[in-house]
ZAMARGU-4260 file (C-alpha; in steps of 0.2 Angstrom, whole numbers, plus 5000, padded with zeros to 4 digits):
<rodrens>
0) 4960/4930/5001 | 4970/4913/5002 | 4987/4915/5009 | 5002/4913/4998 | 5009/4896/4995
5) 5026/4889/4990 | 5033/4906/4991 | 5052/4909/4992 | 5059/4921/5005 | 5059/4938/4996
10) 5054/4956/5000 | 5053/4960/4981 | 5037/4956/4972 | 5045/4959/4955 | 5064/4961/4951
15) 5069/4966/4933 | 5086/4969/4927 | 5093/4973/4910 | 5077/4970/4901 | 5077/4974/4883
20) 5064/4971/4869 | 5067/4974/4851 | 5053/4971/4838 | 5060/4965/4822 | 5058/4975/4806
25) 5043/4972/4795 | 5038/4978/4777 | 5028/4992/4785 | 5040/4997/4800 | 5058/4997/4804
30) 5065/4988/4819 | 5060/4996/4836 | 5068/4995/4853 | 5053/4996/4864 | 5063/4993/4881
35) 5081/4999/4883 | 5089/4990/4898 | 5075/4992/4911 | 5080/4989/4929 | 5065/4989/4941
40) 5060/4983/4958 | 5043/4982/4964 | 5042/4981/4983 | 5031/4967/4990 | 5014/4973/4997
45) 5015/4990/4989 | 5003/4998/4977 | 5016/5003/4963 | 5012/5015/4949 | 5020/5012/4931
50) 5017/5028/4922 | 5023/5035/4905 | 5017/5043/4889 | 5009/5032/4875 | 5022/5022/4866
55) 5034/5023/4881 | 5035/5004/4883 | 5023/5001/4897 | 5012/4988/4888 | 5027/4979/4882
60) 5034/4977/4900 | 5017/4971/4906 | 5015/4959/4892 | 5032/4952/4896 | 5027/4950/4914
65) 5011/4941/4908 | 5021/4929/4897 | 5013/4935/4881 | 5029/4944/4874 | 5046/4936/4873
70) 5060/4947/4879 | 5076/4950/4869 | 5087/4951/4884 | 5087/4953/4903 | 5081/4944/4918
75) 5063/4944/4926 | 5059/4937/4943 | 5041/4937/4949 | 5039/4933/4967 | 5056/4926/4968
80) 5054/4914/4953 | 5065/4917/4937 | 5053/4918/4922 | 5065/4908/4912 | 5069/4894/4924
85) 5052/4893/4933 | 5039/4899/4920 | 5025/4890/4928 | 5027/4897/4945 | 5031/4915/4939
90) 5015/4915/4929 | 5005/4908/4943 | 5011/4922/4955 | 5003/4936/4944 | 4986/4941/4938
95) 4983/4953/4924 | 4968/4964/4922 | 4970/4970/4904 | 4965/4987/4897 | 4953/4980/4883
100) 4939/4968/4887 | 4943/4951/4880 | 4927/4941/4885 | 4917/4928/4876 | 4900/4935/4873
105) 4892/4918/4875 | 4899/4915/4892 | 4891/4920/4908 | 4902/4928/4922 | 4901/4912/4932
110) 4906/4902/4917 | 4920/4914/4912 | 4927/4913/4930 | 4926/4894/4930 | 4935/4892/4913
115) 4948/4904/4918 | 4951/4895/4934 | 4952/4878/4924 | 4965/4886/4913 | 4976/4889/4928
120) 4974/4872/4934 | 4964/4877/4950 | 4954/4861/4956 | 4935/4863/4956 | 4935/4861/4975
125) 4947/4876/4977 | 4938/4888/4965 | 4932/4904/4972 | 4919/4908/4959 | 4905/4914/4971
130) 4918/4924/4982 | 4924/4933/4966 | 4906/4936/4960 | 4902/4945/4976 | 4919/4954/4977
135) 4915/4961/4959 | 4897/4965/4962 | 4891/4952/4949 | 4882/4940/4960 | 4865/4945/4952
140) 4872/4944/4935 | 4881/4927/4937 | 4871/4918/4924 | 4868/4932/4912 | 4878/4931/4895
145) 4893/4943/4895 | 4886/4951/4879 | 4872/4958/4890 | 4883/4966/4903 | 4886/4984/4903
150) 4904/4991/4900 | 4907/4993/4919 | 4901/4976/4923 | 4913/4969/4910 | 4927/4978/4918
155) 4923/4971/4935 | 4922/4953/4927 | 4940/4956/4920 | 4946/4959/4938 | 4937/4943/4944
160) 4946/4933/4930 | 4963/4941/4935 | 4960/4934/4953 | 4954/4916/4950 | 4971/4908/4954
165) 4974/4919/4970 | 4989/4928/4963 | 5001/4937/4974 | 5003/4951/4962 | 4989/4960/4952
170) 4992/4971/4937 | 4979/4984/4933 | 4982/4990/4915 | 4972/5007/4913 | 4958/4999/4924
175) 4947/5015/4925 | 4949/5022/4907 | 4932/5027/4901 | 4922/5022/4917 | 4911/5032/4928
180) 4915/5039/4945 | 4904/5026/4954 | 4913/5011/4946 | 4930/5019/4949 | 4927/5021/4967
185) 4921/5003/4968 | 4936/4997/4960 | 4948/5007/4971 | 4939/5001/4986 | 4942/4983/4980
190) 4960/4986/4976 | 4963/4994/4993 | 4955/4978/5002 | 4966/4966/4991 | 4981/4976/4996
195) 4977/4976/5014 | 4976/4957/5013 | 4994/4957/5007 | 4992/4958/4988 | 5005/4968/4978
200) 4996/4980/4965 | 5004/4987/4950 | 4994/5001/4941 | 4996/5009/4925 | 4985/5024/4922
205) 4984/5041/4913 | 4974/5048/4927 | 4989/5055/4937 | 4978/5062/4951 | 4973/5044/4953
210) 4991/5037/4954 | 4995/5051/4966 | 4981/5046/4978 | 4983/5027/4977 | 5002/5023/4974
215) 5015/5021/4987 | 5029/5021/4974 | 5029/5026/4956 | 5041/5023/4941 | 5040/5033/4926
220) 5045/5025/4909 | 5049/5035/4893 | 5056/5030/4877 | 5059/5012/4884 | 5069/5017/4899
225) 5065/5021/4917 | 5068/5039/4920 | 5061/5040/4938 | 5058/5028/4952 | 5054/5034/4969
230) 5041/5035/4983 | 5026/5046/4978 | 5031/5059/4991 | 5049/5060/4985 | 5044/5062/4967
235) 5032/5077/4972 | 5046/5085/4981 | 5058/5085/4966 | 5051/5101/4958 | 5058/5116/4966
240) 5042/5126/4963 | 5027/5134/4972 | 5012/5144/4965 | 5004/5158/4975 | 4986/5161/4970
245) 4980/5179/4974 | 4962/5184/4974 | 4962/5203/4971 | 4950/5215/4981 | 4945/5222/4964
250) 4947/5216/4946 | 4965/5217/4941 | 4977/5212/4927 | 4994/5204/4928 | 5007/5216/4933
255) 5024/5217/4925 | 5035/5202/4933 | 5053/5199/4935 | 5061/5184/4925 | 5061/5173/4941
260) 5041/5174/4942 | 5029/5168/4929 | 5011/5173/4931 | 4993/5169/4924 | 4976/5176/4926
265) 4964/5162/4928 | 4946/5162/4922 | 4939/5165/4940 | 4949/5181/4941 | 4962/5175/4952
270) 4981/5179/4948 | 4993/5164/4949 | 5011/5167/4952 | 5024/5152/4950 | 5042/5153/4956
275) 5056/5143/4962 | 5057/5142/4981 | 5076/5141/4980 | 5077/5158/4971 | 5062/5168/4976
280) 5052/5171/4992 | 5033/5173/4993 | 5036/5190/5000 | 5044/5195/4983 | 5028/5191/4974
285) 5018/5201/4987 | 5031/5216/4984 | 5027/5215/4965 | 5008/5216/4969 | 5010/5231/4981
290) 5021/5240/4969 | 5007/5238/4956 | 4994/5244/4968 | 4984/5228/4968 | 4975/5224/4984
295) 4974/5207/4991 | 4957/5200/4997 | 4964/5182/4999 | 4979/5172/4996 | 4983/5153/4995
300) 4998/5142/4989 | 4998/5127/4978 | 5012/5114/4978 | 5017/5104/4962 | 5006/5088/4959
305) 5011/5072/4950 | 5006/5079/4933 | 5018/5093/4935 | 5032/5081/4939 | 5027/5069/4925
310) 5027/5083/4912 | 5044/5090/4918 | 5052/5072/4917 | 5045/5067/4901 | 5047/5084/4891
315) 5058/5080/4876
</rodrens>
């Protein structure tokens, strides 16, 4: 990747303060406050997750970063450039891979990349069309009409279009929604390579396991406000809970449990007991099993995952 140019000295890829967006009332819907004073900083060089339920405000936030939606109030700095004072530089610093394919069916991948580069004012001699075709695995489809491409190929072309102007920041909006495992793995391999080369990645996804594996830091937005923003490991450590999974030596039902322990019998016959580590010890669970006469063939523990944290924080 080309190294960054004309960049101010900053360790923040994106800095947002007091960001608000209110959509005006229409005949069909009342006014809606989509963003309610969002403060958010994305560290330079990170893979940053932006998570939230449907309608939480993620798309509005991304569209403001892309310059497609006008904010109601607040300040947005992209790679150190104020979006209001330096709109051209701030837009040049960011590339967006949208969730929905927006490709002209009569353009080829090569043509699409060249046109997109032209829209960003990239001189022909500096265009990286062949490099991006190779990166996205579309070299052999370079001259095929976009309408003939598979859904996965169209997704890859969207990634190429987002990179034509060598942005410092890449936003991936639900990039793996509805794609197969092979394409998902290819995409993440490319994303890790770009990040290793210095690019900041912002990811929105409903696949929370994916975010847990990929992201250094995660912000969770709900009802237009940021309700959590921390490293992935710190978020995972927020829940004071652990699950003890017991494989009984013979088929067994759940025993009577104290209020501090919840239990479930899983389809494979194992018994899962969840408890707060600050209130209950694993030995307390084992005591319940011994009292019920349940023998233990195997035992293992499960820590909370990002889905548990997400559900706990967004539960109304």
